PASEBA-1860 file (N, C-alpha, C; in nm, 3 decimals):
! residues 94
1> MTALHGLV> 0.091/-0.134/0.002/0.007/0.009/0.012/0.071/0.132/-0.007 ~ 0.225/0.117/0.067/0.290/0.255/0.058/0.348/0.263/-0.066 ~ 0.382/0.154/-0.153/0.412/0.192/-0.285/0.322/0.240/-0.381 ~ 0.199/0.170/-0.360/0.085/0.229/-0.447/0.047/0.388/-0.386 ~ 0.066/0.407/-0.267/0.031/0.559/-0.233/0.135/0.663/-0.295 ~ 0.273/0.612/-0.287/0.380/0.690/-0.360/0.361/0.700/-0.499 ~ 0.303/0.601/-0.584/0.331/0.615/-0.713/0.182/0.708/-0.740 ~ 0.078/0.683/-0.682/-0.036/0.766/-0.711/-0.013/0.916/-0.684
9> GAFAALLK> 0.061/0.948/-0.577/0.110/1.090/-0.547/0.185/1.128/-0.639 ~ 0.286/1.057/-0.678/0.390/1.104/-0.777/0.321/1.141/-0.903 ~ 0.226/1.038/-0.966/0.160/1.073/-1.070/0.059/1.192/-1.060 ~ 0.017/1.218/-0.950/-0.088/1.332/-0.932/0.008/1.455/-0.936 ~ 0.130/1.482/-0.921/0.193/1.568/-0.920/0.226/1.614/-1.069 ~ 0.211/1.516/-1.167/0.262/1.530/-1.296/0.126/1.602/-1.356 ~ 0.002/1.598/-1.300/-0.121/1.660/-1.352/-0.103/1.802/-1.378 ~ -0.030/1.881/-1.316/0.011/2.035/-1.333/0.100/2.042/-1.447
17> PDEANTAV> 0.049/2.080/-1.566/0.130/2.083/-1.687/0.276/2.177/-1.679 ~ 0.381/2.110/-1.722/0.491/2.167/-1.705/0.584/2.107/-1.821 ~ 0.673/2.176/-1.881/0.760/2.104/-1.992/0.857/1.992/-1.945 ~ 0.881/2.002/-1.806/0.974/1.897/-1.744/0.906/1.750/-1.723 ~ 0.783/1.783/-1.714/0.693/1.661/-1.697/0.727/1.536/-1.801 ~ 0.791/1.552/-1.902/0.826/1.434/-1.993/0.936/1.348/-1.942 ~ 1.028/1.416/-1.887/1.145/1.349/-1.822/1.075/1.291/-1.683 ~ 0.991/1.343/-1.623/0.943/1.296/-1.480/0.850/1.183/-1.498
25> LEEWTSVA> 0.793/1.178/-1.611/0.715/1.074/-1.678/0.809/0.952/-1.703 ~ 0.889/0.958/-1.776/0.984/0.847/-1.818/1.044/0.792/-1.673 ~ 1.084/0.855/-1.559/1.105/0.808/-1.446/1.010/0.744/-1.363 ~ 0.894/0.823/-1.365/0.786/0.752/-1.306/0.743/0.611/-1.372 ~ 0.739/0.597/-1.492/0.702/0.481/-1.568/0.802/0.382/-1.541 ~ 0.922/0.400/-1.530/1.030/0.296/-1.477/1.007/0.234/-1.339 ~ 0.979/0.341/-1.259/0.955/0.297/-1.120/0.827/0.214/-1.097 ~ 0.725/0.252/-1.169/0.586/0.190/-1.178/0.616/0.055/-1.220
33> RSADLPHV> 0.685/0.041/-1.328/0.709/-0.120/-1.403/0.786/-0.205/-1.297 ~ 0.877/-0.134/-1.221/0.950/-0.218/-1.119/0.882/-0.266/-0.998 ~ 0.772/-0.185/-0.968/0.688/-0.232/-0.848/0.595/-0.353/-0.882 ~ 0.568/-0.418/-0.771/0.484/-0.534/-0.770/0.342/-0.525/-0.783 ~ 0.281/-0.435/-0.873/0.141/-0.387/-0.873/0.106/-0.420/-1.011 ~ 0.019/-0.525/-1.040/-0.031/-0.561/-1.171/-0.145/-0.445/-1.206 ~ -0.222/-0.381/-1.156/-0.299/-0.284/-1.194/-0.243/-0.169/-1.227 ~ -0.113/-0.139/-1.152/-0.036/-0.016/-1.189/0.034/-0.057/-1.331
41> HAFVRGLG> 0.085/-0.173/-1.363/0.126/-0.201/-1.474/0.019/-0.207/-1.596 ~ -0.109/-0.230/-1.571/-0.199/-0.204/-1.685/-0.211/-0.075/-1.711 ~ -0.216/0.007/-1.608/-0.224/0.172/-1.634/-0.118/0.212/-1.715 ~ -0.005/0.177/-1.673/0.127/0.216/-1.748/0.119/0.185/-1.917 ~ 0.069/0.057/-1.913/0.050/0.003/-2.048/-0.045/0.100/-2.142 ~ -0.145/0.143/-2.069/-0.244/0.225/-2.112/-0.197/0.360/-2.152 ~ -0.091/0.426/-2.067/-0.039/0.549/-2.103/0.055/0.527/-2.221 ~ 0.111/0.416/-2.238/0.211/0.376/-2.333/0.117/0.383/-2.473
49> QDRDAVLA> 0.025/0.335/-2.468/-0.058/0.322/-2.590/-0.102/0.455/-2.661 ~ -0.112/0.538/-2.580/-0.144/0.679/-2.624/-0.037/0.794/-2.587 ~ 0.061/0.762/-2.606/0.181/0.832/-2.550/0.173/0.973/-2.588 ~ 0.158/1.009/-2.713/0.153/1.153/-2.757/0.054/1.227/-2.685 ~ -0.074/1.161/-2.666/-0.159/1.257/-2.610/-0.143/1.257/-2.452 ~ -0.086/1.172/-2.393/-0.066/1.170/-2.257/0.061/1.302/-2.234 ~ 0.156/1.286/-2.317/0.244/1.402/-2.324/0.188/1.523/-2.343 ~ 0.112/1.554/-2.418/0.048/1.677/-2.461/-0.039/1.721/-2.334
57> ALTTPHHN> -0.098/1.637/-2.278/-0.191/1.671/-2.135/-0.113/1.699/-2.032 ~ 0.007/1.649/-2.039/0.100/1.677/-1.891/0.194/1.797/-1.917 ~ 0.218/1.834/-2.058/0.310/1.924/-2.083/0.250/2.080/-2.118 ~ 0.135/2.061/-2.166/0.084/2.185/-2.230/-0.042/2.242/-2.135 ~ -0.063/2.355/-2.114/-0.164/2.408/-2.052/-0.320/2.419/-2.129 ~ -0.306/2.372/-2.247/-0.447/2.387/-2.327/-0.526/2.265/-2.297 ~ -0.674/2.282/-2.311/-0.752/2.167/-2.282/-0.886/2.232/-2.331 ~ -0.974/2.130/-2.362/-1.115/2.173/-2.392/-1.225/2.132/-2.273
65> GKTEGGTK> -1.184/2.107/-2.149/-1.258/2.091/-2.065/-1.390/2.151/-2.035 ~ -1.395/2.289/-2.041/-1.512/2.361/-2.048/-1.603/2.345/-2.157 ~ -1.569/2.317/-2.279/-1.657/2.293/-2.382/-1.718/2.160/-2.370 ~ -1.650/2.059/-2.332/-1.704/1.923/-2.302/-1.811/1.925/-2.173 ~ -1.773/1.990/-2.080/-1.845/1.987/-1.962/-1.983/2.044/-2.001 ~ -1.970/2.138/-2.050/-2.088/2.242/-2.093/-2.191/2.144/-2.187 ~ -2.143/2.100/-2.290/-2.200/1.976/-2.367/-2.273/1.881/-2.289 ~ -2.192/1.819/-2.196/-2.267/1.696/-2.129/-2.370/1.764/-2.030
73> MLKRQMYG> -2.341/1.887/-1.954/-2.461/1.962/-1.894/-2.570/1.959/-1.965 ~ -2.568/2.012/-2.080/-2.681/2.024/-2.161/-2.751/1.888/-2.206 ~ -2.684/1.789/-2.233/-2.760/1.653/-2.252/-2.815/1.605/-2.136 ~ -2.772/1.627/-2.026/-2.813/1.571/-1.899/-2.951/1.656/-1.873 ~ -2.944/1.785/-1.898/-3.059/1.856/-1.875/-3.178/1.809/-1.978 ~ -3.159/1.779/-2.081/-3.265/1.749/-2.195/-3.268/1.612/-2.183 ~ -3.237/1.536/-2.124/-3.242/1.387/-2.151/-3.386/1.337/-2.148 ~ -3.445/1.282/-2.228/-3.579/1.228/-2.229/-3.678/1.340/-2.239
81> RAGFTLLR> -3.632/1.469/-2.280/-3.728/1.599/-2.292/-3.747/1.604/-2.447 ~ -3.628/1.620/-2.523/-3.645/1.689/-2.658/-3.557/1.578/-2.733 ~ -3.561/1.599/-2.879/-3.470/1.537/-2.960/-3.346/1.621/-3.011 ~ -3.277/1.539/-3.101/-3.149/1.609/-3.120/-3.170/1.737/-3.176 ~ -3.266/1.777/-3.246/-3.289/1.921/-3.311/-3.283/2.010/-3.203 ~ -3.358/2.000/-3.094/-3.350/2.103/-2.991/-3.225/2.124/-2.918 ~ -3.156/2.016/-2.902/-3.025/1.985/-2.836/-2.934/2.077/-2.940 ~ -2.911/2.055/-3.048/-2.852/2.115/-3.151/-2.868/2.279/-3.138
89> HRILLG> -2.988/2.315/-3.147/-3.009/2.460/-3.118/-2.980/2.517/-2.983 ~ -2.982/2.445/-2.885/-2.923/2.499/-2.748/-2.777/2.519/-2.753 ~ -2.726/2.400/-2.835/-2.564/2.423/-2.837/-2.516/2.542/-2.935 ~ -2.594/2.540/-3.029/-2.540/2.660/-3.100/-2.588/2.785/-3.067 ~ -2.691/2.812/-3.013/-2.745/2.939/-2.985/-2.703/2.974/-2.831 ~ -2.673/2.868/-2.753/-2.659/2.902/-2.611/-2.517/2.932/-2.579
END
């Protein structure tokens, strides 16, 4: 549990975008692979499968969270009430 706690904390520190995170991610990945934690190994494999997107998320301050969050909120508000046409109008005009 101590090793898992340390790995999770170290990865959480990577979530603040910084150019130096590329090297820190490499180091974190090697430490995570050497740990005897199968679920962490699966997480590391997933990071490796989309490496470019992971590096972009950890090194650049740009994201589209507000856009996606607003769209999800509208979809949830309108669930069961109206069809695609009204949803489209609310997104385009709202």
